[in-house]
OpenMM code with the backbone's topology and positions (N, CA, C; nanometers):
from openmm import Vec3, app, unit

residues = "MET LYS LYS ILE LEU SER LEU LEU LEU PRO TRP LEU VAL LEU ASN SER PRO ALA ALA PHE ALA CYS SER VAL CYS PHE GLY ASP PRO ASN SER ASN MET SER LYS GLY VAL THR ALA ALA VAL ILE LEU LEU LEU ALA VAL ILE GLY GLY VAL LEU ALA ALA LEU GLY ILE ILE ILE VAL ARG TRP SER ARG ARG ALA ARG LYS LEU TYR PRO ALA LEU GLU GLU ASN LEU".split()
positions = [
    Vec3(3.1831, 2.1988, 2.3131),
    Vec3(3.2284, 2.0616, 2.2968),
    Vec3(3.1095, 1.9696, 2.2669),
    Vec3(2.9954, 1.9927, 2.3347),
    Vec3(2.8781, 1.9090, 2.3117),
    Vec3(2.8280, 1.9235, 2.1676),
    Vec3(2.8329, 2.0443, 2.1154),
    Vec3(2.7852, 2.0665, 1.9794),
    Vec3(2.8736, 1.9942, 1.8783),
    Vec3(3.0036, 1.9983, 1.8973),
    Vec3(3.0952, 1.9288, 1.8073),
    Vec3(3.0737, 1.7785, 1.8155),
    Vec3(3.0563, 1.7278, 1.9374),
    Vec3(3.0321, 1.5847, 1.9549),
    Vec3(2.8990, 1.5429, 1.8943),
    Vec3(2.7973, 1.6269, 1.9073),
    Vec3(2.6666, 1.5923, 1.8515),
    Vec3(2.6698, 1.5927, 1.6989),
    Vec3(2.7589, 1.6683, 1.6389),
    Vec3(2.7722, 1.6664, 1.4926),
    Vec3(2.8666, 1.5565, 1.4455),
    Vec3(2.9649, 1.5244, 1.5247),
    Vec3(3.0649, 1.4267, 1.4862),
    Vec3(3.0174, 1.2831, 1.5038),
    Vec3(2.9398, 1.2580, 1.6085),
    Vec3(2.8957, 1.1220, 1.6371),
    Vec3(2.8097, 1.0623, 1.5260),
    Vec3(2.7073, 1.1299, 1.4756),
    Vec3(2.6296, 1.0701, 1.3648),
    Vec3(2.7156, 1.0470, 1.2398),
    Vec3(2.8089, 1.1363, 1.2142),
    Vec3(2.8959, 1.1188, 1.0973),
    Vec3(2.9812, 0.9947, 1.1129),
    Vec3(3.0339, 0.9705, 1.2327),
    Vec3(3.1159, 0.8517, 1.2569),
    Vec3(3.0343, 0.7235, 1.2470),
    Vec3(2.9115, 0.7283, 1.2966),
    Vec3(2.8254, 0.6091, 1.2918),
    Vec3(2.7874, 0.5769, 1.1483),
    Vec3(2.7513, 0.6779, 1.0705),
    Vec3(2.7080, 0.6540, 0.9324),
    Vec3(2.8233, 0.6179, 0.8404),
    Vec3(2.9448, 0.6513, 0.8758),
    Vec3(3.0595, 0.6184, 0.7920),
    Vec3(3.1312, 0.4919, 0.8349),
    Vec3(3.0763, 0.4183, 0.9287),
    Vec3(3.1376, 0.2922, 0.9683),
    Vec3(3.1050, 0.1856, 0.8635),
    Vec3(3.1893, 0.0841, 0.8478),
    Vec3(3.1638, -0.0190, 0.7462),
    Vec3(3.0347, -0.0960, 0.7695),
    Vec3(2.9923, -0.1083, 0.8944),
    Vec3(2.8700, -0.1834, 0.9232),
    Vec3(2.7451, -0.1100, 0.8755),
    Vec3(2.7528, 0.0184, 0.8519),
    Vec3(2.6360, 0.0955, 0.8092),
    Vec3(2.6089, 0.0812, 0.6604),
    Vec3(2.6987, 0.0231, 0.5863),
    Vec3(2.6827, 0.0154, 0.4415),
    Vec3(2.6125, -0.1115, 0.3943),
    Vec3(2.5927, -0.2093, 0.4792),
    Vec3(2.5271, -0.3320, 0.4368),
    Vec3(2.4519, -0.3941, 0.5538),
    Vec3(2.3435, -0.4622, 0.5225),
    Vec3(2.2698, -0.5311, 0.6271),
    Vec3(2.3431, -0.6611, 0.6618),
    Vec3(2.2950, -0.7311, 0.7613),
    Vec3(2.3655, -0.8525, 0.8039),
    Vec3(2.3588, -0.9614, 0.6967),
    Vec3(2.2543, -0.9623, 0.6164),
    Vec3(2.2441, -1.0624, 0.5103),
    Vec3(2.3474, -1.0345, 0.4019),
    Vec3(2.3572, -0.9077, 0.3600),
    Vec3(2.4508, -0.8725, 0.2541),
    Vec3(2.5961, -0.8755, 0.3031),
    Vec3(2.6147, -0.8487, 0.4296),
    Vec3(2.7494, -0.8407, 0.4854),
    Vec3(2.8070, -0.9783, 0.5117),
    Vec3(2.7201, -1.0795, 0.5225),
    Vec3(2.7634, -1.2146, 0.5559),
    Vec3(2.7975, -1.2971, 0.4332),
    Vec3(2.7898, -1.4272, 0.4504),
    Vec3(2.8233, -1.5217, 0.3453),
    Vec3(2.7106, -1.5262, 0.2420),
    Vec3(2.7429, -1.5055, 0.1129),
    Vec3(2.6365, -1.5064, 0.0112),
    Vec3(2.5785, -1.6465, -0.0126),
    Vec3(2.6460, -1.7494, 0.0320),
    Vec3(2.5957, -1.8855, 0.0138),
    Vec3(2.5269, -1.9397, 0.1377),
    Vec3(2.5024, -1.8566, 0.2371),
    Vec3(2.4357, -1.9035, 0.3579),
    Vec3(2.2871, -1.9254, 0.3312),
    Vec3(2.2255, -2.0015, 0.4188),
    Vec3(2.0827, -2.0298, 0.4020),
    Vec3(1.9979, -1.9047, 0.4178),
    Vec3(2.0420, -1.8108, 0.5011),
    Vec3(1.9664, -1.6875, 0.5202),
    Vec3(1.9658, -1.6040, 0.3918),
    Vec3(2.0778, -1.5954, 0.3240),
    Vec3(2.0846, -1.5195, 0.1990),
    Vec3(2.0007, -1.5860, 0.0910),
    Vec3(2.0041, -1.7175, 0.0860),
    Vec3(1.9221, -1.7895, -0.0127),
    Vec3(1.7734, -1.7710, 0.0161),
    Vec3(1.7372, -1.7685, 0.1434),
    Vec3(1.5976, -1.7470, 0.1799),
    Vec3(1.5484, -1.6086, 0.1432),
    Vec3(1.6320, -1.5082, 0.1642),
    Vec3(1.5940, -1.3713, 0.1274),
    Vec3(1.5783, -1.3593, -0.0228),
    Vec3(1.6681, -1.4214, -0.0981),
    Vec3(1.6581, -1.4172, -0.2438),
    Vec3(1.5308, -1.4859, -0.2918),
    Vec3(1.4992, -1.6002, -0.2340),
    Vec3(1.3767, -1.6708, -0.2724),
    Vec3(1.2527, -1.5905, -0.2365),
    Vec3(1.2559, -1.5222, -0.1224),
    Vec3(1.1407, -1.4409, -0.0809),
    Vec3(1.1188, -1.3233, -0.1754),
    Vec3(1.2258, -1.2590, -0.2184),
    Vec3(1.2138, -1.1468, -0.3109),
    Vec3(1.1587, -1.1941, -0.4449),
    Vec3(1.2067, -1.3063, -0.4946),
    Vec3(1.1581, -1.3601, -0.6218),
    Vec3(1.0101, -1.3989, -0.6102),
    Vec3(0.9715, -1.4589, -0.4991),
    Vec3(0.8315, -1.4965, -0.4787),
    Vec3(0.7422, -1.3729, -0.4744),
    Vec3(0.7850, -1.2687, -0.4034),
    Vec3(0.7046, -1.1472, -0.3968),
    Vec3(0.6906, -1.0812, -0.5337),
    Vec3(0.7982, -1.0789, -0.6107),
    Vec3(0.7900, -1.0217, -0.7448),
    Vec3(0.6950, -1.1024, -0.8333),
    Vec3(0.6979, -1.2343, -0.8204),
    Vec3(0.6091, -1.3188, -0.9003),
    Vec3(0.4627, -1.2978, -0.8617),
    Vec3(0.4356, -1.2880, -0.7330),
    Vec3(0.2971, -1.2690, -0.6884),
    Vec3(0.2446, -1.1325, -0.7326),
    Vec3(0.3234, -1.0281, -0.7120),
    Vec3(0.2801, -0.8941, -0.7521),
    Vec3(0.2646, -0.8847, -0.9027),
    Vec3(0.3579, -0.9418, -0.9769),
    Vec3(0.3475, -0.9420, -1.1233),
    Vec3(0.2257, -1.0186, -1.1718),
    Vec3(0.1961, -1.1302, -1.1082),
    Vec3(0.0778, -1.2082, -1.1455),
    Vec3(-0.0522, -1.1338, -1.1203),
    Vec3(-0.0593, -1.0679, -1.0078),
    Vec3(-0.1802, -0.9913, -0.9755),
    Vec3(-0.1980, -0.8744, -1.0729),
    Vec3(-0.0894, -0.8044, -1.1025),
    Vec3(-0.0997, -0.6922, -1.1970),
    Vec3(-0.1350, -0.7404, -1.3379),
    Vec3(-0.0792, -0.8533, -1.3798),
    Vec3(-0.1127, -0.9083, -1.5118),
    Vec3(-0.2605, -0.9493, -1.5170),
    Vec3(-0.3085, -1.0127, -1.4115),
    Vec3(-0.4492, -1.0528, -1.4084),
    Vec3(-0.5409, -0.9307, -1.4111),
    Vec3(-0.5039, -0.8266, -1.3405),
    Vec3(-0.5841, -0.7041, -1.3416),
    Vec3(-0.5856, -0.6416, -1.4808),
    Vec3(-0.4723, -0.6402, -1.5478),
    Vec3(-0.4667, -0.5877, -1.6846),
    Vec3(-0.5527, -0.6680, -1.7809),
    Vec3(-0.5487, -0.8003, -1.7681),
    Vec3(-0.6303, -0.8867, -1.8553),
    Vec3(-0.7792, -0.8616, -1.8311),
    Vec3(-0.8181, -0.8455, -1.7061),
    Vec3(-0.9593, -0.8198, -1.6743),
    Vec3(-1.0028, -0.6855, -1.7329),
    Vec3(-0.9200, -0.5847, -1.7225),
    Vec3(-0.9548, -0.4526, -1.7772),
    Vec3(-0.9715, -0.4596, -1.9276),
    Vec3(-0.8829, -0.5282, -1.9979),
    Vec3(-0.8927, -0.5398, -2.1441),
    Vec3(-1.0178, -0.6176, -2.1834),
    Vec3(-1.0461, -0.7277, -2.1148),
    Vec3(-1.1643, -0.8081, -2.1491),
    Vec3(-1.2928, -0.7309, -2.1257),
    Vec3(-1.3003, -0.6575, -2.0133),
    Vec3(-1.4210, -0.5805, -1.9847),
    Vec3(-1.4407, -0.4680, -2.0852),
    Vec3(-1.3332, -0.4052, -2.1281),
    Vec3(-1.3488, -0.2972, -2.2254),
    Vec3(-1.3938, -0.3530, -2.3608),
    Vec3(-1.3445, -0.4699, -2.4006),
    Vec3(-1.3898, -0.5305, -2.5264),
    Vec3(-1.5361, -0.5718, -2.5182),
    Vec3(-1.5778, -0.6272, -2.4054),
    Vec3(-1.7177, -0.6658, -2.3886),
    Vec3(-1.8092, -0.5430, -2.3916),
    Vec3(-1.7638, -0.4353, -2.3307),
    Vec3(-1.8459, -0.3142, -2.3289),
    Vec3(-1.8623, -0.2581, -2.4705),
    Vec3(-1.7558, -0.2647, -2.5506),
    Vec3(-1.7662, -0.2161, -2.6897),
    Vec3(-1.8607, -0.3023, -2.7709),
    Vec3(-1.8616, -0.4330, -2.7474),
    Vec3(-1.9529, -0.5214, -2.8205),
    Vec3(-2.0973, -0.5023, -2.7743),
    Vec3(-2.1146, -0.4748, -2.6465),
    Vec3(-2.2493, -0.4645, -2.5906),
    Vec3(-2.3159, -0.3332, -2.6285),
    Vec3(-2.2381, -0.2255, -2.6355),
    Vec3(-2.2942, -0.0942, -2.6625),
    Vec3(-2.2234, -0.0310, -2.7837),
    Vec3(-2.2467, -0.0811, -2.9032),
    Vec3(-2.1786, -0.0219, -3.0199),
    Vec3(-2.2338, 0.1163, -3.0553),
    Vec3(-2.3565, 0.1456, -3.0160),
    Vec3(-2.4162, 0.2753, -3.0475),
    Vec3(-2.3478, 0.3884, -2.9705),
    Vec3(-2.2930, 0.3597, -2.8566),
    Vec3(-2.2273, 0.4627, -2.7783),
    Vec3(-2.1000, 0.5117, -2.8449),
    Vec3(-2.0290, 0.4234, -2.9167),
    Vec3(-1.9070, 0.4627, -2.9851),
    Vec3(-1.9354, 0.5586, -3.1009),
    Vec3(-2.0487, 0.5409, -3.1671),
    Vec3(-2.0824, 0.6263, -3.2798),
    Vec3(-2.1159, 0.7677, -3.2333),
    Vec3(-2.1757, 0.7804, -3.1157),
    Vec3(-2.2127, 0.9136, -3.0658),
    Vec3(-2.0948, 0.9898, -3.0096),
    Vec3(-1.9872, 0.9209, -2.9756),
    Vec3(-1.8704, 0.9887, -2.9197),
    Vec3(-1.7880, 1.0430, -3.0272),
] * unit.nanometer
topology = app.Topology()
chain = topology.addChain("A")
for resn in residues:
    res = topology.addResidue(resn, chain)
    for name in ("N", "CA", "C"):
        topology.addAtom(name, app.Element.getBySymbol(name[0]), res)
């Protein structure tokens, strides 16, 4: 009986309606908490995207400067 209960209990917990959504998604989509989570996700995406774009720009600029500074190295390669 214990073995059946130990297998059945996790299945019942994971198949309950509350397990399919967090409290933010399960609640009112127009609540202040949902709006705050949406704003936080957008802000994090903007910050990460900005940092990655800046890193890409720095890599491109440094590679162009290196090619201008050492043109003889390109001929030997």
